[in-house]
Structure formats: structure tokens, C-alpha cells
N, C-alpha and C positions, 0 to 999 in steps of 0.2 A: 645559500647558493647551491644549486644542484648541477652536478657535472656527470657527463657520461664518458666512461673509459671503454673504448673498443680496442682490445689488445689480445692477440691470440696466445701470447706467452703468459700463462696464468700466474706464474710467480711474480712477473713484473706488474701485472694488473693489480694483484693483491697488495704489493708493496706501495704502489701509487695510491691505491684506495686508502691504505692506512695513513699515509702522509697527508692526504687531503682531509680525511675525517678528523685527524688531530688538529687541523687548521679550520675546523667548523664547516666543512663542505659536506653536503649530502651527495653520495656517490652511487651510481649504477654501473655495473660491469656487463660487458658482453664480449664473447670470445670468437664469434663466428661472423664473417662478413655478410652472410645471408640474413642475419637477424638484426644487424645494426640499423637499417633504414626503418624497420618497424618500431624500434625504440625511439628513434629521432622523431618520427611522425606522430607517435601516440603519447609522448611525454613532453613535459616542459623543462628545458635545460637552459642554464646560463652559459655553459661552455661545453664543447665537444672535444675530446682528446682521442684522436683516431690514428691507428696504425695503418700503414699502406698495405703491407703484405699480410693478408688474413685468409684462412680457409673460406672457400665460397667466393664472395665478391671482394674485390680490393677496396681499400678506403677511398681512393680517388673516385671511382665510379659511384660509390655510395654517396659521397658528398655532392658530386655533380648532380645526381638525381634529386637529392634533398633540396639543393638550391633551385632546381627547376620547379619543384613543388612548393616553392615559396618559403622554405625554412631559412631564416637569416641568423640563426644562432652562431656566434663566433666559434671558429674551429681551429684547432692546432693539430698538425700532423706530427706524430711522435714515432720515428722509425729509424732503422739502421741505415736506410738509404740516405746518403748525404750529398750525392752528386748534384751539380747545378740543374741538369735536366729534370731530375726528380723534384727538386724544389719548385721549379717553374711549373711542372705539371700539377703539383699540389695546389699552388697558388692560383693557377688558371682554373682549377676545378672549384674554387671558392673558399680555399683555406685563408685564414687570417694570419697564421704564423706557422713556423716550422722549426722543430727541435730535434736534431739527429742524436741517436744514442751513441755512446753513453753521455750522460748529462749530470750536472750537479742538481741536487734536490732543491737548493735555494733558487736556482735559475728557473727550474720547472715551476715552482710555486709563484715566482714573480710573473712568469708568462701567463699562468692561469689567472692571477689577479688582474692582469692587463686585459685578458679576454673578457672576464666578467664585467669589467668597467665598460666595455663596448656593448655589452648585452642590453637589449631593450628591457630586460627584467631587472636591471641593476638597482633601480629605486627600491626602497624597502617594500616588501610584499607582505600583505596580511591576508589571511584566510578567515572567513567568518561563517559561523552556523549558529543560529539561535542567539544566545547572549554571549557566545564564546568566540574569542579572537586568538589566532596564532600568528605571532610576529615571526616571519620566516628568516629575518635577519638576525634577531636576537635569541631565537629559540625559546620565546616566552609565550606561555599559554595564559590567557587572562579572561576574567569575567568581572566587569565593573572595577572595583578597587582591589580585587583579589587577583594575584598572579603567581605563577610558578614557572621556574626555568626547567626545560627539558634537556636531557642529555642527547647525544647525537642519534642514537637508535630510537629513542622515544619520539624525537622530533620527526624522523623519517616515517615512522608508523603513523603518527598523528597527521602528518601532511598528506599521506596517502588517503586516509579516511576523509579528511576535510576537502580534498580535491574531488572526492567521489562519494558525497553523502548518499546514504541509502543503498549503495552498492555492496553486495555480499562478496567478501574476499575469503577464499579458502586459506587454511593454515599454510598449505604448500605454496600458494601464490605469494603470501606475505613473506614467507621464508625466502623464496626465490628473488623477490623484488628488493628486499632489505638486506638480507644476509648473503644471498647467492646460493645456488644449489650445491656449489662446490665448497661451501663453508664447512668448517669442522664443528660448528655449533649444532646442538641437538634440536629437533623440531619443537621441543618443549619451551625453547627460548621465546617463541612467539607468544605462547600462553603467558609466560612470565611478564613480558613487556605489555601485553594487553592489561594484565593485572596492575602494573605500575601506572598506566595511563588512566585506568578506571579510578584509582585512588586519587590521582591528581585532579581529575575532572570533578570528583566529589569535593575535594579540598577547596576548589574555587567556586563551588556552588553552580556548576554549569548545568544548563537545561538540556544537554545532549548526553548521550551515553553510547558506549560500544556494546552492542548486544551480541549475544551468542545465538546464531541461527543453527539449530540442531541439525547435524548431518551435512551442513553446508559451509559454515565458517563464521565470520564476524561482519557486522555492519554498523556504521555510525548513524544514529537516528535521534530524533527529538524524544525527550522523556514524555511519557504519557501521564496526563494529569489524573 
């Protein structure tokens, strides 16, 4: 399950990301209202967690436009605003749920689970390329009778490549997409996880590989015979 968190308070966004990842969700973060719509329109999510008050565009106007463009992903407004008129405005803009701050982590997770059950992507999703299959619900990469389980970050990197076969991703793009540019992790972490995935692909005898494109980045391609 993939979730987008749009929250301008970076400490809160990071805390929610940790909670969700510990519960096997893949998470993207964005902190500026001007960028949220681009994330929603160009990625596939099972749930949207949106703050109302953000720099640039507010969450209500972003969700309203997303709905007008045909995005039906379930959305939860997570905000300090708890007045009736704010809840009504959020629901009228297309939100499915509303959770005022502060809140209990257990309730937040329960509401996210409920959102994901409403998602059109709730059925188990598998991604395929060549003889290799990624089970997005179980985080299992398999080829024939061989399979290996991925950890959260390995899964996110592999999913990115499998959704975009042949596309060249720079180290910076992968770092931003998976760890976030405000992460404390060093850029070398991308190379490390690419190495982990290469070993696991070889372990299951996959006929695809993550290639290094000199001076550009990495791409997932079929092995050359």
C-alpha cells in the first residue's frame, strides 16, 4: 500500500512516515501545497493524507482540483482545524475522512486502513517484468519457484523501477523519491540498496537487472543474452 503525506510541519510528516512504514506502507512526503497536485496526478496511491494549511496552495483546493481531474484516491484531511465549517469544506471538496490534531497513533492507523480498503487498488497488486514478479502486498519478489522478501526500502526502490521499466533514474531522484531530500541519510544509501536488490535478483535467477547508466543513474532492463 502506498500513501502520500502532504504536511508542511516536517517533524510531524516524518513521524507519520515512520509509523506507516513500520506498518508496511510505502510512503511519499511533500511539504508544499504547490507540489501536492503533481504528486497525486503522476503517482499511484492507495490513500492521501492531506493537511489543509500549507505554503502555496491549501489542501482543500488541491483535492478539489484532483477530483475534477478524475482522481478518486481516498483522502483524509489531517489538520489542526477542527471546526464544523472546516470539516464540511473538506468533505465537500472530496475528502473521505477528517482527523483533527492532536490524535492517537492507533486511531490514525485505523483510519488509514479504512481508506485503503476503499481504494480501487486494494486488491493485491503484482508488478511483472520478464520472468520476475513483485507482490506489492507481501513485499515478495519471485521468479518461478524462487522468491525473496524485501524490506520496506528495497520494496520501494524495486517498485519504482518496475513501474517504470527502462526509465533512467538519477541517484538524486531515487533519494528524493524514497528517502526524501530532507532525510539524514547519505546519498550512498541509494548505491547500497541498489546492491541489495541486484543480489536478490540474482538469487532468484531473474532475467532482469538494474543497470548503471554512466553519468545518468540506474535503469531496470532485461538481461542481454
